[in-house]
N, C-alpha and C positions, 0 to 999 in steps of 0.2 A: 412557405412557412413565414409567419411574421414574428417579430421580436420587439418587445417594448423598449423604449429608450427613455432617458431621463426627462425629455421634453413631453413625453406622453404620446408622441406620434409613432404609430407602428412603422417598422422598417422591414421590408421584405428581404429575406436572405436567400441566396442562390444555393443550389445543391452543393456546388463547389465550396462555398463559404462554410456550409454546415460540415462537410467532410473535413475541411482544413481545421475547423474548430475541434472536431472529435479527435483528430490525430494529435493536436497540440496537447490534449489532455494527458497523453502518455510521454511527452517529450522529456520532461525532467526525470521520469522513472527510468527511461532508457539510458540517460546519461549518468545516473547515480549508481550507488552500490545497492546490493540486496543481499539476502542471506546466502546466496550461492556465490557471490563475488567478494566476500569479505577479505579474502586473501590477496585481492588486487589493490595494492596500496594507492594506485592512481585514482581509484573510484571511492575508496573508503577512507575517511578522514578521522582516524583514531585519535589524533591530537586535538580535535575540536573539543572545546570545554563542555559542550552539551551533546549528548547522544540520545536520539529519539527513535523509537521503534513504532512503525505504523502497521496495524494488523486489521484486516477486515475482509469483507466479501468483495463483490464487483465494485463497490464504492471506495475501496482502499485507495485508488489513485486520487480521488477527490480529497481525502484526508491528508494525503501526502502533499498535494498541491496547495491546500489551504495552509498547512503548517509552514511549508517553504515560503509562501507569500507573506504570511503574518510575521515571520521572523527573518525576513530577508536581510536585515541589517545586522544580524547576530551570527556569530560563528557557531555552527552546529552541524551535526551529521544526522541525516534522516535515513533510516533503514526500513524499507518496506518488506513485509513477509512475502508478498507475491500473490496475494488473495487466497482465502481458504477455499474458494471454488475449486472443486476437484479433490479436495482433501477431506471432505466431510466424513466419508465412511471411515477413514483411518483415524480421524480425531475422535469419532464416536466409539470405535472398536479397534483396538490395536491389532487384533487378530484378522482384521479385514485386509491386511496388507497384500497387495498384488504387485507383480513385477512392474507394472506400468505406473505405480505410485512412487517410484524412486525419487523424483524431484521433490515431491511432497515430503517424503521421509527425510531427505537430506535437510530440507528447511526446518522440519520439526526437531531433528536432532541438533541442529545449530541453535535453535531457540531454547532447547533444554540444556544447553551447555552452560555450566556455571561461569566460565570465562566470558561468554557472551553476555549473559544476563546481568552480571555484575557491572558491566560497562554502561548499562542503560540508565538514563536519568528520567525518561518519560516513556510511557507506553500509550499510544493513541489508538482507540478503537474507531474505525471508520466504516460504518455500515448503515444502510437505509433501514430505519425502524429497528434498531439494534436489539430491542427487548420485546419485539412482537412475538406472538405465539409460534410462528413458523421459524423463529430463530433459536428456539430452545434446543440446547444440546444436553442429552442425558448422559451422565457419566456413570 
């Protein structure tokens, strides 16, 4: 696989380099807080002046990484939802709840909590083609 560089000369990437790059995509997510670890004070920085919530599909890690990179010099806390992938049926129809949806249910309950939502300064939607026809959710 080749990758363009600023000088315009293609650079060949090894499979190992590609794999390492893919794993780095999730590094910050693994180290930070999420809706299921908000009670872990070592990961969640409630005292930060800015609280941002990132919500999205499989592109949610990209929005998280972009926010964290863009505001690297500011004190903030970024909380990812954990991607809506796997929660679609429950989001569309609350009666679709199945026992294997428990992690999704816990995240949605936390999101619906007034104590949580009052803390948020920003909500970031991170999704590929967020408003495409296949993204429509009927309520």
